[in-house]
C-alpha positions in Angstrom: -3.5 -46.3 37.0 0.2 -45.9 36.1 -0.6 -46.6 32.4 -3.4 -44.0 32.4 -1.1 -41.4 33.9 1.6 -42.1 31.3 -1.0 -41.8 28.6 -2.2 -38.5 29.8 1.4 -37.2 30.0 2.1 -38.5 26.4 -1.1 -36.8 25.1 -0.1 -33.6 26.8 3.4 -33.7 25.2 1.9 -34.3 21.8 -0.5 -31.4 22.2 2.3 -29.1 23.3 4.3 -30.2 20.3 1.5 -29.4 17.9 0.9 -26.0 19.5 4.6 -25.2 19.3 4.7 -26.1 15.5 1.4 -24.4 14.5 0.2 -20.9 15.2 -3.0 -19.2 14.4 -3.7 -15.5 15.1 -6.3 -12.8 14.7 -5.0 -9.2 14.0 -6.3 -5.9 12.7 -6.5 -2.1 12.7 -9.4 0.0 14.0 -9.0 3.5 12.7 -11.7 6.3 12.8 -11.5 10.0 12.6 -12.8 13.3 11.2 -11.7 14.4 7.7 -12.0 17.9 6.3 -11.6 18.7 2.6 -11.5 22.2 1.2 -10.6 23.9 -2.1 -12.8 21.9 -4.5 -16.2 22.7 -5.8 -17.6 21.8 -2.4 -16.3 21.8 1.2 -16.7 18.5 3.2 -16.3 17.6 6.8 -17.1 13.9 7.6 -16.6 11.1 10.1 -14.7 8.4 8.2 -12.7 5.2 8.6 -9.0 4.4 7.9 -7.6 7.9 7.2 -4.2 6.9 8.7 -4.3 3.2 8.0 -7.2 1.3 6.5 -9.3 -0.5 9.1 -9.1 -4.3 8.7 -9.5 -7.6 10.4 -7.3 -10.6 9.4 -6.5 -14.2 10.2 -3.0 -15.5 9.7 -1.5 -18.9 10.4 1.8 -20.7 10.2 2.8 -24.4 10.4 6.4 -25.5 10.9 7.0 -28.4 8.5 10.6 -29.2 9.6 14.0 -28.7 7.9 13.5 -24.9 7.8 10.2 -25.2 5.9 6.9 -23.6 6.9 3.4 -23.2 5.4 1.5 -20.0 6.0 -1.6 -18.1 5.0 -3.3 -14.7 5.3 -6.9 -13.8 5.0 -7.6 -10.1 5.4 -10.8 -8.1 5.0 -11.2 -4.3 4.9 -14.0 -2.8 7.1 -15.4 0.6 7.6 -15.6 1.7 11.2 -18.0 4.6 10.5 -20.7 2.3 9.0 -19.7 -1.3 9.8 -19.7 -2.2 6.1 -17.1 -4.1 4.1 -14.7 -2.0 2.1 -15.5 -3.9 -1.0 -19.0 -5.0 -1.9 -19.5 -8.8 -2.3 -15.8 -9.4 -1.5 -14.9 -10.8 1.9 -11.1 -10.9 1.8 -10.5 -7.9 -0.5 -7.2 -6.8 1.0 -5.2 -10.1 1.1 -6.0 -13.7 0.5 -2.9 -15.9 0.1 -1.2 -19.1 1.0 2.5 -19.7 0.9 5.5 -21.9 1.5 8.7 -20.6 3.1 12.1 -22.4 2.9 15.7 -21.6 3.6 16.1 -20.4 0.0 13.1 -18.1 -0.1 9.3 -18.2 -0.2 6.5 -18.4 -2.7 2.9 -17.1 -2.2 -0.2 -17.5 -4.3 -3.3 -15.4 -4.2 -4.3 -11.8 -3.8 -1.4 -9.7 -2.4 0.5 -6.4 -2.4 2.7 -5.6 -5.4 6.4 -5.1 -4.9 6.0 -1.5 -6.2 3.4 -0.6 -3.5 5.4 -2.3 -0.8 8.5 -0.2 -1.7 6.4 3.0 -1.7 4.7 2.3 1.6 7.6 0.8 3.5 10.5 2.9 2.2 9.7 6.0 0.3 6.7 7.5 2.1 7.1 8.7 5.7 3.3 8.6 6.0 3.3 4.9 4.8 0.6 5.9 2.2 -1.7 7.1 5.0 -3.0 10.4 6.5 -3.6 13.6 4.6 0.1 13.7 3.7 0.0 10.4 1.8 2.1 9.8 -1.3 -1.2 8.8 -2.9 -1.7 12.6 -3.5 0.8 12.6 -6.4 2.1 9.0 -6.8 -0.1 6.5 -8.7 -0.8 4.3 -5.6 -4.2 2.9 -6.5 -5.9 -0.1 -8.1 -3.7 -2.8 -9.3 -0.6 -0.8 -8.5 -1.4 -1.6 -4.8 -2.5 -5.2 -4.9 -3.4 -7.9 -7.5 -5.4 -11.1 -7.6 -4.3 -14.3 -9.3 -0.8 -13.6 -8.3 2.3 -15.8 -7.8 5.1 -14.1 -5.9 8.6 -15.4 -5.2 10.8 -13.7 -2.6 14.4 -14.4 -1.8 15.9 -14.6 1.7 18.1 -11.7 2.9 21.7 -12.4 1.9 24.4 -9.8 2.9 21.6 -7.2 3.2 20.3 -7.9 -0.3 16.8 -9.2 -1.0 14.5 -9.4 -4.0 11.0 -10.5 -5.1 9.2 -11.2 -8.4 5.4 -11.2 -8.9 3.3 -12.4 -11.8 -0.5 -11.8 -12.0 -2.5 -13.7 -14.6 -5.1 -11.7 -16.6 -7.2 -14.9 -17.0 -9.1 -13.5 -20.0 -10.2 -15.8 -22.8 -9.5 -13.2 -25.6 -5.8 -13.0 -25.1 -3.7 -14.6 -22.3 -1.6 -11.4 -22.1 -4.6 -9.2 -21.6 -4.8 -7.9 -18.1 -1.7 -9.6 -17.0 0.7 -7.8 -14.7 4.3 -8.5 -13.5 6.8 -6.7 -11.4 9.5 -7.0 -8.8 11.9 -5.3 -6.5 15.5 -5.5 -5.3 16.9 -3.8 -2.2 19.8 -3.4 0.1 19.7 -2.8 3.9 22.6 -2.2 6.1 22.8 -0.2 9.3 21.0 3.1 8.9 20.6 2.8 5.1 17.8 1.1 3.1 17.6 1.4 -0.7 15.1 -0.4 -2.9 14.2 -0.3 -6.6 10.8 -1.5 -7.8 9.1 -2.0 -11.2 5.6 -2.7 -12.3 4.3 -3.6 -15.8 0.7 -4.2 -16.7 -1.5 -4.7 -19.8 -4.5 -2.4 -19.7 -7.7 -2.6 -21.8 -8.1 0.1 -24.5 -11.7 0.4 -25.7 -12.5 -0.3 -29.4 -12.3 2.8 -31.6 -14.2 3.4 -34.9 -15.3 -0.2 -35.1 -11.9 -1.7 -34.5 -11.3 -4.4 -32.0 -10.1 -3.5 -28.5 -6.3 -3.4 -28.1 -4.0 -3.8 -25.1 -1.7 -1.1 -23.9 1.1 -1.2 -21.4 1.5 0.9 -18.3 4.9 0.9 -16.6 5.9 2.2 -13.1 9.5 2.4 -11.8 10.3 3.6 -8.3 13.6 4.1 -6.5 13.3 4.7 -2.8 15.6 5.1 0.2 15.7 5.8 3.9 18.6 6.9 6.1 18.6 7.2 9.9 20.7 9.9 11.5 20.5 10.8 15.2 17.0 9.1 15.5 15.5 10.9 12.5 14.6 8.8 9.5 15.0 10.6 6.2 12.9 9.4 3.2 13.3 9.8 -0.5 11.5 8.5 -3.5 11.6 9.0 -7.3 9.1 7.5 -9.7 8.8 7.2 -13.5 5.4 6.5 -14.9 4.9 5.8 -18.6 2.1 4.4 -20.8 -1.7 4.2 -20.8 -3.3 4.3 -17.4 0.2 4.3 -15.7 -0.8 7.2 -13.5 -4.6 7.6 -13.2 -5.9 10.7 -11.4 -7.2 9.5 -8.0 -10.4 11.6 -8.2 -11.7 11.3 -11.8 -14.8 13.4 -11.1 -13.2 16.7 -11.9 -13.4 18.1 -8.3 -12.2 21.6 -9.3 -14.7 22.1 -12.2 -13.7 23.6 -15.6 -11.9 21.5 -18.2 -11.5 18.0 -16.9 -7.8 17.1 -16.1 -6.0 14.6 -18.3 -4.1 11.7 -16.7 -0.4 11.8 -17.4 1.0 9.0 -19.6 4.6 10.2 -19.1 5.4 11.7 -15.7 8.0 11.9 -12.9 7.2 12.0 -9.2 9.7 13.0 -6.5 9.4 12.9 -2.7 11.5 14.0 0.2 10.4 13.5 3.8 11.2 12.6 7.4 9.9 10.9 10.5 11.2 12.0 13.9 10.4 11.2 17.6 8.8 14.2 19.3 7.2 14.6 22.7 6.0 11.0 23.2 4.9 10.6 19.6 6.2 10.7 16.0 6.3 13.8 13.7 5.9 13.1 9.9 6.6 15.5 7.1 7.0 15.3 3.3 7.2 17.4 0.1 6.4 16.1 -3.3 6.4 17.2 -6.9 4.7 15.8 -10.1 6.4 16.6 -13.4 4.0 15.9 -16.3 6.1 15.4 -19.4 3.1 15.3 -21.8 2.0 18.3 -23.9 -0.6 19.1 -21.2 2.2 19.9 -18.7 -0.2 19.4 -15.7 2.4 19.6 -12.9 1.6 19.6 -9.2 3.4 20.1 -5.9 2.3 19.0 -2.5 3.3 19.1 1.1 2.0 17.4 4.3 2.7 17.3 8.0 1.3 14.9 10.6 1.7 13.9 14.2 0.9 10.5 15.9 0.8 10.6 19.7 1.4 7.2 21.3 -1.1 6.5 24.1 0.4 3.0 24.2 2.2 0.5 22.0 -1.0 -0.2 20.2 -3.1 3.0 20.5 -2.5 6.4 19.1 -4.1 9.8 18.4 -3.2 11.5 15.1 -3.5 14.8 13.3 -2.4 15.6 9.8 -2.7 18.4 7.2 -1.8 18.6 3.6 -2.0 20.9 0.6 -1.7 20.4 -3.2 -0.8 23.1 -5.7 -2.1 22.2 -9.2 -0.8 23.8 -12.4 -2.2 24.1 -15.9 -5.5 22.5 -15.0 -4.1 19.4 -13.1 -6.7 17.8 -10.8 -4.7 16.3 -7.9 -6.5 16.2 -4.5 -5.5 15.7 -0.9 -6.4 12.0 -0.2 -5.9 9.7 2.8 -5.2 6.0 3.1 -8.7 4.9 2.3 -10.4 7.6 0.3 -9.7 10.0 -2.6 -10.2 13.6 -1.6 -12.4 16.3 -3.1 -10.2 19.4 -2.6 -6.6 20.7 -2.7 -6.5 21.1 1.1 -7.3 18.5 3.7 -6.9 17.5 7.4 -7.4 14.4 9.6 -8.0 14.1 13.3 -8.4 10.5 14.5 -7.8 7.5 16.8 -6.0 4.3 15.7 -5.8 1.0 17.6 -4.0 -2.1 16.4 -4.4 -5.7 17.7 
């Protein structure tokens, strides 16, 4: 009887040890609301998903391997709350699918993951964190492979004296040319007290179609972003400045010519600037930003935008939100008011919604 009791105790200790060293969790965001779009060729009011933050469900795990080393993974799928469909057809984990190893000298991850450029825009520059009607997506090129990439290896340093850095390389995996479709980038930042500053860069090869019987060529699009935040008396001030150069460096979010007339031309040489703030107000958070797009090409299709939003915290995980934004296009520019999950159809838009995280 004594032996059996000791065995049960030993098994219990072993089980507790395994549980302490290995974690597995389910997480997600459920976001649904009403979106209104005005100022284009048609006015739209719709029930949609993910206006503030894209709805998602994810699984993440971590295993402590000893000596400061840990293995981890993330599998994250985008879902639409309005219809129950997946965000991406025939792709289960379209948002993130990665496995990594963390040590005292940094971490390495392999798989589909966010780019350092997008992470800098969302976490530092944009008070709307690329969501709501006031999103930086209205004028900054935050779409496609600027946001996340597949076939990616990323190395990240630990934080040393407030300084951190990361490097990412995404293989194009095309048989014609190993450089075709490849992408690389990185960021370096400093954080101390109320100040955060980060510089990010993105470089990618993009297909150019064959012209006049010639073979297709590869062109380069480059994005550079300097971002900063500073907290003063509870108010967080945001700033961002981007330089976008090259073919497909800054595609127009809505390429369907939502305003009619002559179709806008995507800039191949542009500058984007943002100033904004987030501040606590009446049990919630007030968000505000102003932006300007300076098109340096001969088309001179500049644009300015502003947005305001409010998230009221019902609890730590649940909130109600409202946001409004407007874009002023010049010389035939075609920028629209978007949100986190959709491109817009007009130069004015609003969101009213409910967001819950778990």
